[in-house]
C-alpha positions as CSV (number, residue, x, y, z in Angstrom):
1,M,-7.9,-26.8,30.3
2,K,-4.5,-25.2,29.7
3,K,-3.8,-27.5,26.8
4,L,-7.2,-26.7,25.2
5,I,-6.5,-23.0,25.5
6,S,-3.0,-23.4,24.1
7,A,-4.4,-25.4,21.1
8,L,-7.1,-22.8,20.5
9,I,-4.5,-20.0,20.5
10,T,-2.3,-22.0,18.1
11,V,-5.2,-22.5,15.7
12,I,-6.1,-18.8,15.9
13,V,-2.6,-17.7,15.2
14,V,-2.1,-20.1,12.3
15,A,-5.4,-19.3,10.7
16,G,-5.5,-15.6,11.5
17,V,-2.1,-14.3,10.7
18,P,-1.9,-13.3,7.0
19,S,0.8,-15.0,5.0
20,G,2.4,-11.7,4.2
21,C,3.5,-11.2,7.8
22,A,7.0,-12.5,7.3
23,T,9.6,-12.1,10.1
24,A,12.1,-10.0,8.1
25,P,11.2,-7.1,5.8
26,K,11.6,-8.0,2.2
27,T,13.4,-4.9,0.8
28,E,16.4,-3.0,2.0
29,G,14.3,0.2,2.3
30,A,11.8,-1.6,4.5
31,K,14.7,-3.0,6.7
32,S,16.2,0.5,7.0
33,S,12.8,1.9,7.9
34,L,12.3,-0.8,10.6
35,H,15.7,0.0,12.0
36,Q,14.9,3.7,12.3
37,D,11.6,2.8,14.0
38,V,13.5,0.5,16.4
39,V,16.1,3.3,17.3
40,A,13.2,5.8,17.9
41,A,11.3,3.3,20.1
42,V,14.4,2.6,22.2
43,A,14.9,6.4,22.7
44,R,11.2,6.7,23.7
45,F,11.6,3.9,26.3
46,K,14.7,5.4,27.7
47,D,13.2,8.9,27.8
48,E,10.0,7.6,29.5
49,D,11.9,5.6,32.1
50,P,15.7,6.2,32.5
51,G,15.8,3.2,34.9
52,L,15.6,1.0,31.9
53,L,19.3,1.8,31.2
54,E,20.2,-0.9,33.8
55,F,18.4,-3.5,31.8
56,F,20.0,-2.3,28.5
57,D,23.5,-2.5,30.2
58,N,23.1,-5.9,31.9
59,A,20.9,-8.0,29.6
60,H,22.4,-10.6,27.3
61,G,20.2,-9.3,24.6
62,Y,16.9,-7.6,23.9
63,A,14.2,-7.5,21.2
64,V,12.5,-4.3,20.2
65,F,9.1,-4.2,18.5
66,P,8.5,-0.6,17.7
67,S,4.9,-1.0,16.6
68,V,2.6,-3.8,17.4
69,G,-0.9,-3.6,16.0
70,K,-3.6,-5.3,18.1
71,G,-7.3,-5.6,17.6
72,G,-10.2,-7.8,18.5
73,I,-13.9,-8.4,18.8
74,G,-14.3,-11.6,20.9
75,L,-11.3,-13.1,19.1
76,G,-8.2,-10.9,18.8
77,G,-4.8,-10.8,17.3
78,A,-1.7,-8.8,17.1
79,F,1.4,-8.6,14.9
80,G,4.6,-6.6,15.0
81,R,8.1,-6.8,13.5
82,G,11.3,-5.9,15.3
83,E,15.0,-6.4,15.7
84,L,17.0,-8.5,18.1
85,F,20.2,-7.1,19.7
86,E,23.0,-9.0,21.2
87,G,26.1,-7.3,22.7
88,G,24.5,-4.0,21.5
89,E,24.5,-5.0,17.9
90,V,21.6,-6.0,15.7
91,V,21.8,-9.8,15.0
92,G,18.5,-10.3,13.2
93,F,14.9,-9.7,12.7
94,C,12.0,-10.9,14.8
95,A,8.3,-11.0,14.7
96,L,5.6,-11.2,17.3
97,T,2.2,-12.8,16.8
98,Q,-0.5,-12.9,19.4
99,A,-3.9,-14.5,19.7
100,T,-6.5,-13.8,22.3
101,I,-10.0,-15.0,23.1
102,G,-12.5,-13.4,25.5
103,L,-14.2,-10.1,26.1
104,Q,-12.5,-7.6,23.9
105,L,-13.3,-4.8,21.6
106,G,-11.2,-2.2,19.9
107,G,-7.7,-1.7,18.5
108,Q,-4.5,-0.2,19.7
109,A,-0.8,0.1,18.8
110,Y,2.0,-0.3,21.3
111,S,5.8,-0.8,21.5
112,E,7.2,-3.9,23.2
113,L,10.7,-4.4,24.6
114,I,11.9,-7.8,25.8
115,F,15.1,-8.2,27.8
116,F,16.9,-11.6,28.1
117,E,18.7,-12.1,31.4
118,H,20.6,-15.2,30.5
119,Q,22.2,-16.6,27.3
120,H,19.9,-19.6,27.4
121,S,16.7,-17.5,27.3
122,L,18.2,-15.5,24.4
123,E,19.0,-18.8,22.6
124,D,15.4,-20.0,23.2
125,F,14.2,-16.9,21.5
126,K,16.5,-17.3,18.6
127,S,15.5,-21.0,18.1
128,G,11.9,-20.1,17.7
129,T,10.7,-22.1,20.7
130,F,10.0,-19.0,22.7
131,E,6.5,-17.9,23.6
132,F,4.6,-16.3,26.4
133,A,1.6,-18.1,27.9
134,A,-1.5,-16.4,29.2
135,Q,-0.1,-15.7,32.6
136,A,3.0,-13.7,31.3
137,S,3.0,-10.2,32.4
138,A,4.5,-7.0,31.1
139,V,5.3,-3.7,32.8
140,A,3.7,-0.7,31.3
141,V,6.4,1.9,31.0
142,T,6.0,5.1,32.9
143,A,8.5,7.2,34.8
144,G,10.1,4.9,37.4
145,A,8.2,1.8,36.4
146,S,11.4,-0.2,36.0
147,A,12.4,0.4,39.6
148,D,10.2,-2.5,40.8
149,A,10.5,-4.6,37.6
150,D,12.5,-7.8,37.6
151,Y,13.2,-10.7,35.4
152,E,10.7,-13.6,35.4
153,H,11.9,-16.9,34.0
154,G,14.9,-15.1,32.4
155,V,12.9,-12.3,30.6
156,A,11.6,-8.9,31.5
157,V,8.9,-7.3,29.3
158,F,8.0,-3.7,28.9
159,T,5.3,-2.1,26.8
160,M,4.4,1.4,25.9
161,T,1.1,2.4,24.4
162,K,1.3,4.4,21.1
163,G,-2.4,5.0,20.5
164,G,-5.9,3.5,20.2
165,L,-8.4,2.1,22.6
166,M,-9.0,-1.5,23.6
167,Y,-11.3,-2.9,26.2
168,E,-10.1,-6.3,27.1
169,A,-10.6,-9.2,29.5
170,S,-9.1,-12.0,27.5
171,I,-6.6,-14.8,27.6
172,G,-4.0,-15.5,25.0
173,G,-0.3,-15.8,24.3
174,Q,2.5,-14.4,22.2
175,K,4.7,-16.4,19.9
176,F,7.9,-15.1,18.3
177,S,10.0,-15.9,15.3
178,F,13.6,-14.9,14.4
179,V,15.8,-14.8,11.4
180,P,19.5,-13.9,11.5
181,K,20.6,-10.7,9.8
């Protein structure tokens, strides 16, 4: 059953993501705009939960997706671009694609922050073999939410809603791509 769901998600992602959704922005202006959005998203995460500073200080790296758009009616999908940091410096661009199936209706935008506890989980992300299965969980950022958060399989994921409304009881997964700066 797990392989069937995984195959279905792969088909949905490949068929449903427009070809214009490249990992890196195409122009210098778009790259600059994305970086400004990333910096603003990091500031919002830190303002909302100062406990995240420990993750920023101790992680081998982190990926920031300042705006992920998500929508669905039965079948759903999401896409967002971001930047990958290693040693506090931007090392490249990354993209998130998501496919879901199940009871869902609506649309929303959110920010996502992924911390990598170990060098090998960071390298997996950079190699393009990194993905989250249906059972992966994220912590919704609120004041103090990071106090009980911990790494799971070398990653810790935090999300923060930006807007919209989505009713959802679905399964799916996230896949990531990376290109060096």
